[in-house]
N, C-alpha and C positions, 0 to 999 in steps of 0.2 A: 862536165857538160853528162847531161843524162840521156838515155836512149829508150824508145818507147820497145814493150818486148817484142812486137814483131820485128824490129830491126835486128835483132839476133837470130833471125830464120833465114839466112841466105837460100836463093833456089839452089836445087843441084847442080842446073847447068851453069851457075855462076862459081862454082867451086874449081880451083885448080887441083886436079889430081895430083901433081907434082909437089904441092906446098906441103910444108911441113905439118904432122898431125896436130889436132887443134881438139879441145875438149868438146865434147859431143853437144850441139847446138843448144839441146834441151837442159843438158846439165850446166850450160853457162848461164840461161836464163834463170834456172832456178837461184842460183847464187847473186843474181843481179840485184843491188842495193833497192831501186825503185820496186823490184817484185817484192822483197823483204817488207818495205813500207806497205804496200798494197795488203799484204798478208797481214801486217801486226797491228795496224791502226784498228781495225774492228775489233779485234782481240781486247784492247785496252776499252774500248767504249763498253763492249757486252759485260767485261768484269766489272767496270766501273757501276753499270746498271744492276749487276747481281748483286753487290755490295748495298746498293741503295733500296734494292727492292728488300734485302734482309733485315734493314733498319726500318723498313716500314711499318705501320701499326698493324695492319694485316699484310704479309708477305702475299705475292701472288703466286710464288711455286712452294710447292709443299716441301718441307723439309726432307723427306724422303718419297721420292714418286716410286711407290712401291709396285714392282712388276716381279711376277715369280721368274726363276732363273731362267727356266726353258723359253720363256717367252722374250726374256730382255736377249738370249741369244739368237732369236729369231729376227728380233729388232736391228741387230747390226751384222748384217751378211758382209762380208769383204769382197767387193767387186773389184777386180784388177783391170785397169785399162789395159788396152793393147800397146799404147805410145802413150808418152806424156804429153799433156795439153797445158802448158804452163800458164798460157795467158788465160785460161779458165779456172785456173787453181784458186784464186783468192775468193771467188764467187762461192766454188765448190767448199773450199775450206771453212768459209763463214756460215754456210748452211749446216755444216757438219758440227762447228762449234755449238751454233744455236741448239741443237739436239743434245750435245754433249752437255751443257749448262742445264738443261731442261730435265735431263734423266738423271743427273747425278745428285748425290747426298749434299746437302747443304749446311757446311760446319759453320757459316757465318749467321745463319738464322739462329734466333733466340730459342726456337724449339728444339734444337740439337742439344740434347741433355745426355747422351750416351756413352760413347767410348771416349777414351784418355787420347784424344787428338785435338790439337789447337784448332781454333779459327786463325788462319794466318795474317801475321801483318802483312798489309800491302807491299811496303817497303821491301821486306823480307821475300815475299813472291817475285818482285821485280828483281832482285838479286840471284834468284833462280834462271831466270832468263839469260842475264849476262854470263852467269857462269856455264849454263848448258852452251851458249854461243862460243864462249872461250874454249870449252872444254878442257881445261888445264887440269891434268890429273896431277896427284900430290904423291907418288909414289917416291921420285926422287926430286931434288930442287929444281933442277935444269927445265924440269917438265912443268912446275908450278911454283915459279919463284915467289908470286904475290900470294899465292893460296898458302904456301908453307910459312911465310912470315906471318900472315894474319891467323892461322892457326896456333903458332907457337904463343902469341900473345892472348887469344882466347883460352887457351890451356891454362895460361898463366892467370887470368881472371879466375877461371873456375876453382883453380887450387886455392888462391887467395880467399875466395869467396866462401870455400869450405874449411878454411884454417889450417890448410896443411902446409909444413914447413918448406924452408928453402931447401932445393934438390929434390924438390916433388916435380910431377910432368905428367905427360900422356899424351893422348893423340884422340882426335875426333875418328867415328867409324859409323857404320850404317846400321844404326839401331841398338837397342839395349841388349837383345839376344846376342849378337855378335860381341858385343862390349863385354857382356858376362863370360863367355866365353874367354876372350881374351884376357879378363883379369884371373880368372880360376886355372889358366895355362901359366901365368905368372906366379898364382900361389903353389901351383902343384911343383914347379921348377924350384921356388923358394924354401919349400917346407917338407917335401918328400923324402929328404935325406940321400938322394943320389941324383944324377943329372937323368931325368926322365925324358927331357928332349933328344937324347943321343940315346938312351939305352930303354927307351920305353915304359909304360906305367907299370910293368909287372916285375921288375927286378928287384922286388922288395915286398913288404907285407900289403896286404889291399889298402887302398887309400878311400878316404871319405871326406865329405864336409857336413857341417850340421846347417839345416836350414829350418825355418819355422815352418809350421803345418798350413799358413797361409802364403807362404813365398810363391812368387812367380813360376810359372812352368820353365822358364829358360834355364834356372839352375839345375834342374834335373836334366834338362837335355843336354847340358854342357856335360854334365858328369858322364852321362852315357856316350856321347860323341868321343869323351876322353877314354873310353875303355873300361870304365869303373862299374857298368852295370846300374841295374835298378837299386841296388843297396848302397850304391855311392853317395846318394844325398839322404842323409839320416833326418828325419822329421822331428820335430822339437813340438812339444804342446804348446798352446797359445791360452792367455787367462781370458777373462770374461770380455775383454776389450779387444779380444784377438791378436793381441803382443805376444812375441815372443816372452816364455817365463825363463828367467836367468837361473833359479832352481832346476827346472826341467832340463836347462842347456848343461849343468852341470853333470846331471843324473845321464844324460845320452853319452856326454862325452866319456865319462866313467865306464858305462856300460859296454861301448863301443871297442875302448882299451883293452877292457877284461877279454874281448872276442878275439884280439889279435888285431883288431883294425886301427890303421894309422890315420887318426883325423888330423887333417891338416889346416881346416879352417873353419870359419863361421860365416855364412851367408844372413847379414840382417836387413830385413825390409824398412825402407823410409820413402815411401809407405806400401803398403800390399795393395793389389789390385783390388780384391775383392771389396774391401770397407773402406781403406784410407787409412788403416792403422799404423803408427810408427813403433817398432820395436824400441825397448830401453837400451839406447845405444850406448850410453855412459857404463851401466852394469855390463852388457855385453864385453865392451871393450876391457873392463877391469880383469872378466874371465879368460879373454883371448890373452891379455898381457902376463897374466899368471901363469898360463898354461903353454905359452909360445904358440899360440894358432893365428893364423891369418885373420884379420878381420876384414870382410868386402861389404861393403853396403850398398844396397841396391837402391839407389836414389832416383832413379829413372825418372818417376813421378814426382817424388817427395823433396828431392835436393833444391828445387826451385824455392820451395819455402822458406829458405835460408834468407831470401829478399825480401819476406814480409815482417815487418817488426812484430807483429801480436802472434805471429806463428813459428819463429825461427827457433825457439825454445824446444820445440818437438826434436829438433835435430842436434842436442846438446850431446857431443861426444863423437860425432862424424869427423871432427878433424883428428881422431887417432885411428882412422881407418888406414889399413894398408891399400886398400883399393877402393874406388867407388864409381859407379855408374851413375851418368847425369843425362838424361833425354831433354834436349832442346825443343824437340817436335811435340813436347807435351807442355810443359808450364812456362815455356819462354816463347810461344807463339811463332816457332819457325816450321817452314815447310819438311815434312819427313822426307828423308832421313837425315838426323845428324844428333850423334850421341857423343859425349865424352867420357872416356874412360881413363880414370886419374890413379896415380899411383903415389904414394908418400915417398917412395925412393923410385925416382924415374928409371933407373938402371932394371928395377925389376920388369919393367914394360918390355926392353929390350932383349933381356935374357929369356924371354918367353919364346923367342923367335930367332934363334941362333942358327942362322940359315948361310948356306955356302951359293952365293949367288954373284960371282965376280963381275959379271958383266952389268950389274945393278947396284950391289951392294958393297959396302965397303968391310974389311975384316973385322973391325970393331966398331958397333954402332955409336958408340960414345963418341967417336973420333966425328962422325958425321950426322949431329942430332937431325940435320936439317934432309936427311934422306928418310920418309917416314915410312917406307914399305918394311923396314927391318922391325917395325914396331906394331903392325897390323896384319891380318889376313889379307887385306886387299893391297894388291897391285896397282891397278886402275884404280885410284880412289879420286872420287869426286871434289869439286871444288866447293867442299860444303862450309868451309869458313867464312865465306864472303858474308852471308845472310847474318850470321850471328855477330859478327864482327861490325857489320854496318848497322845493325840493331842498336849493339852498346854503342858505337862511336856517334850516332845521330840521336838516338833517344835517352841513352844512359840506363843505368840499372835500375833506377826510379821508376821509370814507366813499367818495368816487369814485375817490381815490387808492388805497385798499385795494383796490377792486375791479379796476382796471386791473392794480394788481401781482401780484394774484391769478390773472388769467386769463392775463397773460404768463409767470408762474411755471409754471403749469400746461402751457403750452405748450412751455417748455424740458424738463419732464420728458416729455412724449410724444413729442418729439424724441428723447430718449434711449431710450426705451421702443421707436421705430421703428427706431433704430440697430442696438439690440440684438437686434433680431427679424430672421432669417434670410430669411423670406419678406416681407419690405417693405422699401421704398427711400423713404430721405427726399430730397425735391428738394433742398432748401436749408435750411441753418440757420434757424429762426425767428427773426425781429428784434421780433415782438409776439406776438400771439394768434392768428395765422396759421399753420398747419400743414400742408406739401403732399406729397405722398406717394403711393404706388402698391402694389399687391399683386404679388408677383412668386411665382407657385407654386414651391413646393420641388421637386416632382416631375419638374419640367424640361418639363411638357407644352406650356407656353407660353414661347417664348424670345426670338421677334424683336421689335422696336419696335410693329410693325402689330399684332402680337396682343396685346400688352400694352396699346395703346392701346384695341383693341376690348373686352378684357375689363374693364377700369375702369367703363365706365357699366351693363355688366350685372350687375357686381357691386353697385355703388351701388343700382339699380334695385331689387334683390334686398334689400338693407339697410333700405331704406326701406318697402318693402312688409312687413318683418317687424315694423314698429310700434315698434322699441325707440329706433332711431336716425334721425336724418336728417343725414347729411352731403352734401357737393355735390361738383363737380369743376371743372377748369379745364382749359386749354390752357397751356402752357409749354413754350417752344423747340421747338414744333412736336409735342409729345407730351402727350398725356391724361394726367392726374393726377387724384387724390382730394384734396379739400380740407376742410379743417375750420377754422371759426373758433369759437374757444373764448368764447362769449360768457356763458355761465351761471357765476355765481360758485360754484354748488354742484354742478359736474360735477366728478369726483374722479378720481384715477389707476385707480381700480377701473373705473369706468364707460368709461374709454378702453381699457382692457385688455378689456372686454367688447365694444367697437366692433369691435377687431382680431379678436376671435375671430368676431364676427358675419360679417366679411368672409370669413373662413377658412372657416366655415360656408357661406357663400352659394357660394365658388369649389368 
């Protein structure tokens, strides 16, 4: 039997002062199932309308409703009621939701060509609601029995897809930066030559890793967190395609060793953030194997191209990695954040966090693979496996393969469009779905590099304020370029032609 919300609010005179204490009346009403239905039904309707609007020929909402930061802050004052009014909450929440949807960045709009964040599969978004409602953490098995089992199978699928051998494993964690730190902690413990977890990072020679000049900043951040300082990440030059040069890698290792630095490993990019370049993993793996170096592959964005028939060749050699980072919230269309950190030898993941916490963890993590807190920074770890497990179980990898192939093929066609345009310059041939370019006005009014550098951000801001497209920018070889990451499977050649026209109009 259901009850009206008002039934949960007895008059003070009706209460028995000697009765056992009960939940606050408003608190009980806030958890009422009918109240939840009243809150939730408009949410689904509004989100479905948002998806429909994004697929319209001309969406009614701008992809980024640009408002200056200060004005946006003023738009959202937090007014605190003196007491809860649960009966009026559904209407108030629906009005708030309408404003949230109108004012947010719309990643499902084909005009979103900016950052490496996916338009989320609706199925995966619903899984977020389920996971948040259950709120089952994944630190120890008894707190998240289903999430632990799902995570184990999802990690096995990731390892198998990457070609890692039996005995490999890993965990899901909150983002590529945290995953990279986790992997490098394991590398430090395995290759430093002493027990760094127990005795610290300075019980021997200075430690370092080798990274590409184009590597994501999270590798540098990780070594600084580990106490190695700015010299802990030694930068290796790249070639004309912005891929790490194997000959330069060897030279950098030799030079560091001659200085008394113990290099423990290499971070290879697959792919880089700035241009989408894939480092030559096979050649790097050969060097690491010959020199006893840990090979970590930053596949946060590019590992998903293992699922694309025409593009997986760029990842040859990833199966030889000691550790891999793979973001599902990029090219697997999952809500942020969910990242797999994979180890060729699963025991290395546990060795990175040899912690004494008898109230929670077993003495030997190998005895309790199901207690995941022994392998991650996080103790209260979200139920993040559900969304990826459901995507794989309901749609299969083929849907994801179609997505990565479609977006990469679109980037190839966009590059052709840019090469054919006399007023645009392509920085480098795209290797995935990232395209870097700049506008060069045909009238000759802007000629030198400094003027072109200054022009690109101004054009980008005007295009963003126009509301139809959201591109970003980057620095490459000391120059400023425009950058697109084609994340939306419904972005077409016509949209990209209109994007170039928008830049021309802004100029």
